N, C-alpha and C positions, 0 to 999 in steps of 0.2 A: 216337105220341108221339116228337117230333123232339128230339134232344139232341146237342149237339157233343161232340167228343173232350175238349175241356178240360172241359165239364161231367161228362163221364164219369169223368174222373180225379178230379174234385172228390168225385163221389158214392162212387167207389170207397174213396177215403181215409176218408171217413165210415163206410162200411158194414163195411170191412174187419176192425176190431176185434170187431164183433159176430158177423161171419161165422166168424172164427177161433174165437171162444168158443162159437158153436154147435157146432162140431165136437166139442168136449169134452163137451157136453151131449146132443147128438144121437145120438152113438154109443151110450152107456148106455142112452138112451131106445129106440132100435132093437132093442137087445139084450133090454130088458125087454118090448117088445111082441112080440118073436119068441118071448120064453118063454112067453108066455101063449096062444100058438098063431096069432098073425096071421101070414099069408102075406106074402111081399114085396110083392105088388101092393095088399094091403089096407094096409100100413104106408105105402106111397106115397100112397094115396088119402087116408088119414087125415091124414098130413103136408100134403097139398095142400090138402084141403078143411076140415079142422078147424084145423090149425095153432095149437096152444097148447101150449108146452113144459109148463107146470104142469099143463094139462088132460090131456095124453096121459100124463104120469107118474102122475096121480092116478087116471086111469081103469085104467091097467095094474095098479097097486098094489091098488086097491079090487076089480077083477076077481079077482086072485089071493087076496084075503082073502075072496072069496065074498059081496060085497056085492050086494044086489038091484040090478038094472038101473035101476029107478027112482031109486034112492038115488044110483047112479053119475051119472045124468043131472042130478039136482037139485043134487048137490054140485058138479059141474063148472060147471053152469050160474051157481051162486051166486058161484063163484070168479071167473068170467070176466065178472061184472057190472062189474068195473072198466073194461071197455071203454067203458061209457057216460061215464065221466070223460075217458077220451081222446078220444072223439068230441066232447064239449063243448068242450074246449081246442083241437082241431084244426079244427073246423068253420069258425072265422071266416077261417081261411087258405086254405079251399079254395073259397069262395064262387063265385069266377070261373072255376074249372077246368071243363074238359069233363066232362060226366056219366060217361062211360065211365072217365075217368081218376080221378074221385071214388069210383066204385064200387070200382075196382081198389085204390085207396089205402086206402079204408075196410076193405076185405076182408084187408087184409095187414099191418095195424098189430099190433105186438107191444109188450111193455114196452119193450125196448131201442130199437127203431126209433122208438117214440113220443118217448122221450128225446132222441134225436138230432135228429128233425124239428122238435119244439118248440123246441129251442134254436136251430136254424138259422133257423126261421121267424120268431123273435123278434129274432136278432142279425144276420141276414144278409139285406139287402134283395134280393139277387139269388137267394134260395132259392125255388123254384117247386113247385107240386104235383108236376109232372113229375119233378122231382129227387127229391122226397119219396117218390113212388111207386116209383121205380127203387131207392132205398135199401132200401124194403121187400120189393121183389122179389128183390133180390141176397140179403137175409138169408133169405127164405123158401127160396130155392134152396140155399143153405148148409145149412139145416135138413134138407130133404128129402134131400139127399145124405147128411148125417151120419147120418140114420136109416136110410137103406138100407144105408150101410156097416156099421152096427151090426147090422141084420139079417143081412147076409151073411156077415159073420164073427164072430157071436155065439158060435159053438162054439168058436172059437179064442182070442178075446180075453175075458179076464174084468176087468171095471172095478167096483170097488166102489160101489154106489149113493151111500154116504155121500160119496164123493169128488165125484160128479156134482153132489150138493146144493151142496157147497161152491163148486164152479165156477160154479154158477148164482148164488150169492150174491155171488160175487167179480165177476161182470159188473155187478151193480147198484152195487157199490162203485165200480167203475172209471167208471160213467157218473156218478155223484154227485160224484166227484172232478174230473171235466172240466166241471162246471156252473161258471157265475159264482157265486162264493160272496160273499154279503153277510150282513147281520144277519138279513134275513128268511129267507134260505135256511138258515141255521144253526138258526134256530127251527122251521122246517118240518121239517127233517131229524130234529132232536131229537124233537120230538112225534110224527112218523111212527113212529121207531124205538121210542119208549116205549109207543105205542099198539099196534104189533104184539107187542111183548114181553108187555105186560100182557093182550092177548087170549089168547096162548098160555098165559099162567100160569092164566088162568081156564078153560082148556080149549077156548077157541073158534079151533081150529087152522084150520078152513076159511075163515071170514071174516076172519082176523086181517090180511091184506095190504089188504084192502078197507077194513076199519075204520080201520086204521093210516093209509092214504092219505086217507081222508075227514077224520080228525083233523088231519093235516098241512095239508091244503087250508084247513080252517077256521082253523087257528092263522095261516096266512099272510094270510088275509082280515082276521082280527082284528088282527094286527100292523099292518097297513097303515092301519086304521081308528084304532088307538090312536096310532100313530106319525105318522100323517098323510102317508104315503109313497104 
Protein backbone atom coordinates (compact mmCIF):
# COMPACT_ATOMS: atom_id res chain seq x y z
CA UNK A 1 0.00 0.00 0.00
CA UNK A 2 1.85 3.05 -1.30
CA UNK A 3 1.00 6.38 0.30
CA UNK A 4 2.83 9.72 0.30
CA UNK A 5 3.84 11.74 3.35
CA UNK A 6 1.21 14.36 2.45
CA UNK A 7 -1.47 11.68 2.34
CA UNK A 8 -0.19 10.29 5.61
CA UNK A 9 -0.62 13.67 7.30
CA UNK A 10 -4.16 13.92 5.92
CA UNK A 11 -5.00 10.45 7.21
CA UNK A 12 -3.50 11.16 10.63
CA UNK A 13 -5.55 14.35 10.98
CA UNK A 14 -8.69 12.38 10.18
CA UNK A 15 -7.92 9.46 12.48
CA UNK A 16 -6.44 11.41 15.43
CA UNK A 17 -9.76 12.32 17.17
CA UNK A 18 -10.90 8.70 17.09
CA UNK A 19 -7.49 7.41 18.19
CA UNK A 20 -7.51 9.76 21.19
CA UNK A 21 -11.10 8.84 22.00
CA UNK A 22 -10.26 5.15 21.88
CA UNK A 23 -7.72 5.65 24.65
CA UNK A 24 -10.48 6.72 27.03
CA UNK A 25 -12.65 3.76 26.06
CA UNK A 26 -10.02 1.08 25.52
CA UNK A 27 -8.33 1.51 28.90
CA UNK A 28 -11.48 0.68 30.95
CA UNK A 29 -12.25 -2.08 28.45
CA UNK A 30 -8.83 -3.62 29.10
CA UNK A 31 -9.38 -3.28 32.84
CA UNK A 32 -12.74 -5.04 32.55
CA UNK A 33 -11.33 -7.82 30.38
CA UNK A 34 -8.50 -8.31 32.86
CA UNK A 35 -11.06 -8.50 35.69
CA UNK A 36 -12.78 -11.50 34.09
CA UNK A 37 -9.47 -13.36 33.91
CA UNK A 38 -8.18 -12.70 30.41
CA UNK A 39 -4.39 -12.66 30.17
CA UNK A 40 -2.54 -9.88 28.32
CA UNK A 41 -1.95 -12.01 25.21
CA UNK A 42 -5.64 -12.96 25.16
CA UNK A 43 -6.71 -9.32 25.33
CA UNK A 44 -4.28 -8.51 22.52
CA UNK A 45 -5.72 -11.27 20.32
CA UNK A 46 -9.32 -10.30 21.09
CA UNK A 47 -8.62 -6.65 20.23
CA UNK A 48 -6.81 -7.67 17.06
CA UNK A 49 -9.18 -10.32 15.71
CA UNK A 50 -12.53 -9.34 17.22
CA UNK A 51 -12.09 -5.54 17.35
CA UNK A 52 -15.51 -4.43 18.54
CA UNK A 53 -15.69 -2.01 21.42
CA UNK A 54 -19.37 -2.63 22.08
CA UNK A 55 -18.88 -6.37 21.63
CA UNK A 56 -15.87 -6.57 23.96
CA UNK A 57 -17.62 -4.58 26.68
CA UNK A 58 -20.76 -6.69 26.25
CA UNK A 59 -18.86 -9.99 26.34
CA UNK A 60 -17.02 -9.04 29.54
CA UNK A 61 -20.16 -7.80 31.29
CA UNK A 62 -22.24 -10.81 30.27
CA UNK A 63 -19.46 -13.15 31.36
CA UNK A 64 -19.32 -11.47 34.77
CA UNK A 65 -23.10 -11.81 35.00
CA UNK A 66 -22.81 -15.55 34.42
CA UNK A 67 -24.58 -15.61 31.04
CA UNK A 68 -24.31 -18.84 29.00
CA UNK A 69 -21.69 -18.85 26.24
CA UNK A 70 -24.34 -19.37 23.55
CA UNK A 71 -26.26 -16.33 24.83
CA UNK A 72 -23.12 -14.19 24.77
CA UNK A 73 -22.28 -15.22 21.20
CA UNK A 74 -25.83 -14.66 19.92
CA UNK A 75 -26.17 -11.26 21.63
CA UNK A 76 -22.86 -9.94 20.32
CA UNK A 77 -23.54 -11.30 16.82
CA UNK A 78 -26.91 -9.54 16.75
CA UNK A 79 -25.49 -6.22 17.91
CA UNK A 80 -22.73 -6.42 15.29
CA UNK A 81 -25.16 -7.01 12.42
CA UNK A 82 -24.92 -3.25 11.91
CA UNK A 83 -21.71 -4.06 10.03
CA UNK A 84 -23.95 -5.19 7.15
CA UNK A 85 -25.21 -1.63 6.82
CA UNK A 86 -21.65 -0.33 6.81
CA UNK A 87 -20.68 -2.82 4.11
CA UNK A 88 -23.59 -1.83 1.90
CA UNK A 89 -22.71 1.85 2.22
CA UNK A 90 -18.97 1.45 1.63
CA UNK A 91 -18.93 -1.29 -1.02
CA UNK A 92 -19.49 1.05 -4.01
CA UNK A 93 -16.38 3.03 -3.05
CA UNK A 94 -14.05 0.01 -2.98
CA UNK A 95 -15.04 -1.79 -6.19
CA UNK A 96 -11.77 -1.01 -7.97
CA UNK A 97 -9.49 -1.57 -5.00
CA UNK A 98 -6.99 -4.38 -4.69
CA UNK A 99 -8.59 -7.48 -3.13
CA UNK A 100 -6.08 -7.54 -0.29
CA UNK A 101 -6.78 -3.88 0.51
CA UNK A 102 -10.52 -4.54 0.34
CA UNK A 103 -10.20 -7.48 2.73
CA UNK A 104 -8.11 -5.48 5.21
CA UNK A 105 -10.46 -2.51 4.93
CA UNK A 106 -13.57 -4.63 5.51
CA UNK A 107 -11.95 -6.37 8.49
CA UNK A 108 -11.13 -3.14 10.31
CA UNK A 109 -14.28 -1.03 9.94
CA UNK A 110 -15.82 0.31 13.15
CA UNK A 111 -18.59 2.81 13.85
CA UNK A 112 -16.24 5.77 14.08
CA UNK A 113 -13.98 4.94 11.13
CA UNK A 114 -17.09 4.21 9.07
CA UNK A 115 -18.36 7.73 9.72
CA UNK A 116 -15.03 9.29 8.80
CA UNK A 117 -14.53 7.28 5.62
CA UNK A 118 -18.09 7.59 4.32
CA UNK A 119 -17.94 11.36 4.67
CA UNK A 120 -14.60 11.53 2.84
CA UNK A 121 -15.63 9.10 0.11
CA UNK A 122 -18.70 11.29 -0.47
CA UNK A 123 -17.13 14.75 -0.28
CA UNK A 124 -13.45 14.24 -1.10
CA UNK A 125 -12.67 13.02 -4.66
CA UNK A 126 -9.06 12.28 -3.69
CA UNK A 127 -10.05 9.90 -0.89
CA UNK A 128 -8.99 6.35 -1.79
CA UNK A 129 -9.52 2.86 -0.32
CA UNK A 130 -5.83 2.95 0.66
CA UNK A 131 -6.35 6.08 2.77
CA UNK A 132 -9.54 4.67 4.22
CA UNK A 133 -7.79 1.44 5.16
CA UNK A 134 -4.97 3.34 6.82
CA UNK A 135 -7.53 5.27 8.91
CA UNK A 136 -8.98 1.95 10.01
CA UNK A 137 -5.59 0.46 10.86
CA UNK A 138 -4.49 3.53 12.85
CA UNK A 139 -7.73 3.45 14.83
CA UNK A 140 -7.35 -0.26 15.52
CA UNK A 141 -3.74 0.23 16.61
CA UNK A 142 -4.91 2.83 19.12
CA UNK A 143 -7.64 0.47 20.33
CA UNK A 144 -5.22 -2.43 20.84
CA UNK A 145 -2.71 -0.21 22.64
CA UNK A 146 -5.34 1.25 24.97
CA UNK A 147 -6.69 -2.22 25.81
CA UNK A 148 -3.18 -3.38 26.66
CA UNK A 149 -2.60 -0.32 28.86
CA UNK A 150 -5.86 -1.02 30.66
CA UNK A 151 -4.82 -4.62 31.18
CA UNK A 152 -1.33 -3.81 32.48
CA UNK A 153 -2.31 -1.03 34.88
CA UNK A 154 -5.75 -2.33 35.82
CA UNK A 155 -4.70 -2.91 39.41
CA UNK A 156 -3.50 0.67 39.77
CA UNK A 157 -6.04 2.78 37.88
CA UNK A 158 -9.74 2.60 38.68
CA UNK A 159 -12.03 4.12 36.01
CA UNK A 160 -15.83 4.03 36.52
CA UNK A 161 -17.58 2.12 33.75
CA UNK A 162 -20.28 4.81 33.59
CA UNK A 163 -17.61 7.31 32.57
CA UNK A 164 -16.45 4.97 29.79
CA UNK A 165 -20.00 4.68 28.49
CA UNK A 166 -20.30 8.47 28.40
CA UNK A 167 -17.03 8.79 26.49
CA UNK A 168 -18.24 6.27 23.89
CA UNK A 169 -21.45 8.28 23.46
CA UNK A 170 -19.44 11.50 23.23
CA UNK A 171 -17.46 10.12 20.27
CA UNK A 172 -20.68 9.52 18.34
CA UNK A 173 -21.88 13.04 19.20
CA UNK A 174 -18.59 14.52 17.93
CA UNK A 175 -18.84 12.55 14.69
CA UNK A 176 -22.41 13.75 14.21
CA UNK A 177 -21.42 17.38 14.76
CA UNK A 178 -18.72 17.15 12.08
CA UNK A 179 -21.13 15.88 9.42
CA UNK A 180 -22.64 18.08 6.73
CA UNK A 181 -25.88 19.25 8.31
CA UNK A 182 -28.94 19.64 6.08
CA UNK A 183 -32.66 18.98 6.52
CA UNK A 184 -32.32 15.30 5.68
CA UNK A 185 -29.49 14.87 8.20
CA UNK A 186 -31.62 16.49 10.89
CA UNK A 187 -34.54 14.16 10.12
CA UNK A 188 -32.30 11.08 10.14
CA UNK A 189 -30.64 12.11 13.41
CA UNK A 190 -33.92 12.79 15.20
CA UNK A 191 -35.56 9.56 13.98
CA UNK A 192 -32.48 7.49 14.87
CA UNK A 193 -32.25 8.91 18.38
CA UNK A 194 -36.00 8.50 18.91
CA UNK A 195 -35.75 4.91 17.65
CA UNK A 196 -32.93 4.01 20.04
CA UNK A 197 -34.69 5.69 22.96
CA UNK A 198 -37.98 3.95 22.14
CA UNK A 199 -36.31 0.53 21.88
CA UNK A 200 -34.62 0.94 25.24
CA UNK A 201 -37.88 2.05 26.83
CA UNK A 202 -39.45 -1.15 25.51
CA UNK A 203 -36.63 -3.24 26.94
CA UNK A 204 -34.96 -3.92 23.56
CA UNK A 205 -31.54 -2.82 24.76
CA UNK A 206 -29.48 -5.21 22.61
CA UNK A 207 -30.87 -4.33 19.15
CA UNK A 208 -31.61 -0.69 20.04
CA UNK A 209 -28.71 0.80 18.04
CA UNK A 210 -29.36 -1.43 15.03
CA UNK A 211 -33.09 -0.72 14.95
CA UNK A 212 -32.52 2.99 15.51
CA UNK A 213 -30.05 3.08 12.63
CA UNK A 214 -32.46 1.21 10.36
CA UNK A 215 -35.25 3.65 11.21
CA UNK A 216 -32.90 6.56 10.50
CA UNK A 217 -31.89 5.16 7.12
CA UNK A 218 -35.52 4.52 6.17
CA UNK A 219 -36.49 8.04 7.20
CA UNK A 220 -33.70 9.46 5.03
CA UNK A 221 -34.83 7.45 2.01
CA UNK A 222 -38.46 8.45 2.62
CA UNK A 223 -37.44 12.09 2.98
CA UNK A 224 -35.69 12.00 -0.38
CA UNK A 225 -38.74 10.49 -2.08
CA UNK A 226 -41.20 12.94 -0.52
CA UNK A 227 -39.05 16.03 -0.99
CA UNK A 228 -37.72 14.92 -4.39
CA UNK A 229 -34.07 15.38 -3.40
